C-alpha positions as CSV (number, residue, x, y, z in Angstrom):
1,X,0.0,0.0,0.0
2,X,1.0,3.6,-0.3
3,X,0.4,6.4,2.2
4,X,1.2,9.0,-0.4
5,X,-1.4,10.7,-2.6
6,X,1.0,13.0,-4.4
7,X,-1.6,15.8,-3.9
8,X,-0.5,18.6,-1.5
9,X,-2.6,21.0,0.5
10,X,-3.0,24.5,-0.9
11,X,-0.6,27.3,-0.2
12,X,-1.0,31.1,-0.5
13,X,1.2,33.6,-2.4
14,X,2.5,34.8,0.9
15,X,3.5,31.3,2.0
16,X,5.4,30.7,-1.3
17,X,7.5,33.7,-0.4
18,X,8.7,32.3,2.9
19,X,12.3,31.0,3.1
20,X,11.2,27.4,4.2
21,X,8.7,27.0,1.3
22,X,11.2,24.8,-0.6
23,X,10.7,22.2,2.1
24,X,7.0,22.1,1.2
25,X,7.9,21.5,-2.5
26,X,10.4,18.8,-1.7
27,X,9.3,15.1,-2.1
28,X,8.3,13.7,1.3
29,X,10.6,11.2,3.0
30,X,9.2,7.7,2.6
31,X,8.3,5.4,5.4
32,X,10.6,2.3,5.6
33,X,8.9,-0.8,4.0
34,X,9.1,-2.8,7.3
35,X,7.1,-0.1,9.1
36,X,4.7,0.4,6.3
37,X,3.9,-3.4,6.4
38,X,2.6,-2.9,9.9
39,X,-0.3,-0.8,8.7
40,X,-1.9,-4.0,7.3
41,X,-2.1,-5.9,10.6
42,X,-3.0,-4.7,14.1
43,X,-0.7,-5.6,16.9
44,X,-1.5,-8.7,18.9
45,X,0.1,-7.0,21.9
46,X,-1.5,-3.9,23.4
47,X,0.3,-0.7,24.4
48,X,1.2,0.0,28.0
49,X,-2.0,0.8,30.0
50,X,-2.5,4.5,30.5
51,X,-2.4,4.0,34.3
52,X,1.2,2.7,34.0
53,X,2.3,5.4,31.6
54,X,5.3,6.3,33.7
55,X,6.9,3.0,32.7
56,X,6.9,4.4,29.1
57,X,9.0,7.3,30.2
58,X,11.3,4.9,32.2
59,X,11.7,2.6,29.2
60,X,10.4,-0.4,31.2
61,X,7.5,-1.2,29.0
62,X,9.2,-3.4,26.5
63,X,6.8,-6.3,26.9
64,X,4.1,-4.0,25.4
65,X,3.7,-2.8,21.8
66,X,6.4,-0.4,20.7
67,X,5.4,0.1,17.1
68,X,1.8,-0.7,15.9
69,X,-1.8,-0.1,16.7
70,X,-4.9,-1.9,17.8
71,X,-7.9,-2.1,20.2
72,X,-7.3,-3.1,23.8
73,X,-9.6,-5.5,25.8
74,X,-11.4,-2.5,27.4
75,X,-12.3,-1.1,24.0
76,X,-9.8,1.8,23.9
77,X,-7.6,2.1,20.9
78,X,-3.9,2.5,20.9
79,X,-1.1,3.7,18.6
80,X,2.6,3.5,19.3
81,X,5.6,4.4,17.1
82,X,9.3,4.9,17.4
83,X,11.3,6.9,14.9
84,X,15.1,7.2,14.8
85,X,16.0,10.7,13.8
86,X,19.6,11.1,12.8
87,X,21.1,14.5,13.1
88,X,18.2,15.7,15.3
89,X,18.8,16.9,18.9
90,X,16.5,17.1,21.8
91,X,16.8,20.9,21.7
92,X,15.5,20.9,18.1
93,X,12.4,18.9,19.2
94,X,11.7,21.0,22.2
95,X,11.7,24.0,19.8
96,X,9.6,22.4,17.0
97,X,6.4,21.8,18.9
98,X,5.8,25.4,19.9
99,X,7.4,26.9,16.8
100,X,5.0,25.2,14.3
101,X,2.0,26.4,16.3
102,X,2.5,30.2,15.7
103,X,3.3,32.3,12.6
104,X,2.5,31.1,9.2
105,X,0.4,28.0,8.5
106,X,3.2,26.9,6.3
107,X,5.1,25.8,9.4
108,X,2.6,23.0,9.9
109,X,2.3,22.3,6.2
110,X,6.0,21.5,5.7
111,X,5.7,18.8,8.4
112,X,3.3,16.8,6.2
113,X,2.5,18.7,3.0
114,X,-0.2,16.2,1.9
115,X,-2.2,16.1,5.2
116,X,-1.5,19.2,7.3
117,X,-3.5,22.4,6.9
118,X,-2.8,24.5,10.0
119,X,-2.0,24.4,13.7
120,X,-2.7,27.5,15.7
121,X,-1.8,28.1,19.4
122,X,-4.5,29.9,21.4
123,X,-1.8,31.7,23.5
124,X,0.6,32.9,20.7
125,X,2.0,35.7,22.9
126,X,3.0,33.2,25.6
127,X,4.5,30.9,23.0
128,X,6.5,33.7,21.5
129,X,7.6,35.3,24.8
130,X,11.4,34.9,25.0
131,X,11.2,34.8,28.8
132,X,9.2,31.5,28.7
133,X,11.7,28.5,28.5
134,X,11.3,26.6,25.3
135,X,10.5,23.4,27.1
136,X,7.5,25.1,28.7
137,X,6.1,26.8,25.6
138,X,3.4,24.0,25.1
139,X,2.4,23.9,28.8
140,X,-1.3,24.9,29.1
141,X,-1.5,25.9,25.5
142,X,-4.2,24.6,23.2
143,X,-3.5,23.9,19.5
144,X,-6.4,24.2,17.0
145,X,-5.6,22.0,14.1
146,X,-6.9,20.9,10.7
147,X,-5.4,17.7,9.3
148,X,-6.3,14.6,7.3
149,X,-5.7,11.2,8.9
150,X,-7.4,9.3,6.2
151,X,-11.0,10.4,6.1
152,X,-10.6,13.9,4.7
153,X,-9.7,17.2,6.5
154,X,-11.0,17.3,10.1
155,X,-10.6,19.7,13.1
156,X,-8.7,18.7,16.2
157,X,-8.3,20.5,19.5
158,X,-5.2,19.5,21.3
159,X,-4.9,20.5,25.0
160,X,-1.2,20.4,25.8
161,X,-0.3,20.0,29.5
162,X,2.6,20.3,31.8
163,X,3.8,16.6,32.3
164,X,2.7,16.5,36.0
165,X,-0.8,17.7,35.0
166,X,-1.0,14.8,32.5
167,X,-0.2,12.5,35.4
168,X,3.5,11.9,34.7
169,X,6.3,11.7,37.3
170,X,8.4,14.6,36.3
171,X,11.5,13.2,38.1
172,X,12.0,11.0,35.0
173,X,12.5,14.1,32.7
174,X,16.1,14.6,31.7
175,X,17.0,11.0,32.1
176,X,18.6,8.6,29.6
177,X,15.2,7.2,28.6
178,X,13.3,10.5,28.5
179,X,15.3,13.7,27.8
180,X,12.1,15.6,27.2
181,X,8.5,15.2,26.1
182,X,5.2,16.8,25.1
183,X,1.8,15.5,26.2
184,X,-1.8,16.5,25.3
185,X,-5.4,15.5,25.3
186,X,-7.2,15.6,22.0
187,X,-10.8,16.6,21.9
188,X,-12.4,15.9,18.5
189,X,-14.2,13.1,16.7
190,X,-12.5,10.6,18.9
191,X,-10.9,11.8,22.1
192,X,-7.4,10.6,22.9
193,X,-4.5,11.1,25.3
194,X,-1.1,11.6,23.5
195,X,2.5,11.8,24.5
196,X,5.8,12.0,22.6
197,X,9.1,11.5,24.3
198,X,12.7,11.7,23.0
199,X,16.2,11.0,24.1
200,X,19.7,10.8,22.6
201,X,20.2,7.7,20.4
202,X,23.1,6.8,18.0
203,X,23.7,9.9,15.9
204,X,20.5,11.7,16.8
205,X,17.4,11.0,18.9
206,X,14.9,8.2,19.3
207,X,11.4,9.7,19.1
208,X,8.7,7.6,20.7
209,X,4.9,8.1,20.6
210,X,2.0,6.7,22.5
211,X,-1.7,7.4,21.9
212,X,-4.5,6.1,24.1
213,X,-7.7,6.6,22.1
214,X,-10.9,6.9,24.1
215,X,-9.4,9.0,26.9
216,X,-10.5,12.5,27.6
217,X,-10.1,15.3,30.1
218,X,-12.8,15.3,32.8
219,X,-12.6,17.7,35.8
220,X,-8.9,18.1,35.3
221,X,-8.2,14.4,35.1
222,X,-7.4,12.3,32.1
223,X,-9.8,9.3,32.3
224,X,-11.3,6.7,30.0
225,X,-14.3,8.3,28.3
226,X,-15.8,5.3,26.4
227,X,-19.0,3.9,27.7
228,X,-18.8,0.3,28.9
229,X,-19.2,-2.1,26.0
230,X,-18.2,0.4,23.4
231,X,-15.0,-0.1,21.4
232,X,-13.0,2.3,19.3
233,X,-13.3,1.3,15.6
234,X,-10.1,-0.5,14.5
235,X,-9.9,1.8,11.4
236,X,-9.5,4.8,13.7
237,X,-6.4,3.4,15.2
238,X,-5.1,2.2,11.9
239,X,-5.6,5.7,10.3
240,X,-3.8,7.4,13.2
241,X,-0.9,4.9,13.0
242,X,-0.5,5.4,9.2
243,X,-0.6,9.2,9.7
244,X,1.9,9.1,12.5
245,X,4.5,7.0,10.7
246,X,4.2,9.3,7.7
247,X,4.5,12.6,9.4
248,X,7.3,11.8,11.7
249,X,9.4,10.1,9.0
250,X,9.2,13.4,7.1
251,X,9.8,15.5,10.2
252,X,13.0,13.6,10.8
253,X,14.2,14.5,7.3
254,X,13.5,18.2,7.5
255,X,14.0,19.3,11.2
256,X,17.8,19.9,11.2
257,X,17.4,22.2,8.3
258,X,14.3,24.0,9.6
259,X,15.9,24.5,13.0
260,X,19.3,25.8,11.7
261,X,17.5,28.5,9.7
262,X,14.7,29.5,12.1
263,X,15.8,28.7,15.7
264,X,15.9,32.3,16.7
265,X,12.7,33.2,14.8
266,X,9.5,32.7,16.8
């Protein structure tokens, strides 16, 4: 199968004049065949349960799914992925998540030119404030997004959190298995909890993602939001997995160049 349509989202005259527009024009980096093959078959092993998510940060969840997708016994969906990003540093990734949420929509489009339309932070002044440490620029910030994960363009509301407000043990941050991370709860067609962590690996970083589909924010707590007896459709998890491996393969290819040219430009 192919994840690539060859049809890119629209861009404006103003976007075409931006210095990083050539990255939009460039052919997207292709997902390795061995990972692409996983789209066809859901994993027989589930992801780490949300209640044990600190083990993901600690790197002690190896008996659970590391790359794949599926539906757990309780009906929640899961997606997990690992992407080796040569030439990428943790500092680049800390910068990327806030940077692409402000300024031109082209910042989000270059990440996945076929599927990303825009990502806009609700607190742009906070994100752009040089006093705010870069690792904190997603904390308490909502991103309003339009993207296509297989069923046409749809809106997504991502509520980014400080790690402790997501339920993580922050003492793990800065360790060999979790240099840094972002975490958010998505409110949309299908609510989900999401986290991405990264740490030094070989000549770059290893970027690891976990999604727990069917979880939502209720009274400040991240909880299972699916009614009993209801399951997330397998195709929802499959579509998210296919999108995830596509977008992060391409981000690994462009991030060093984007960062070098724009790291001081919020």
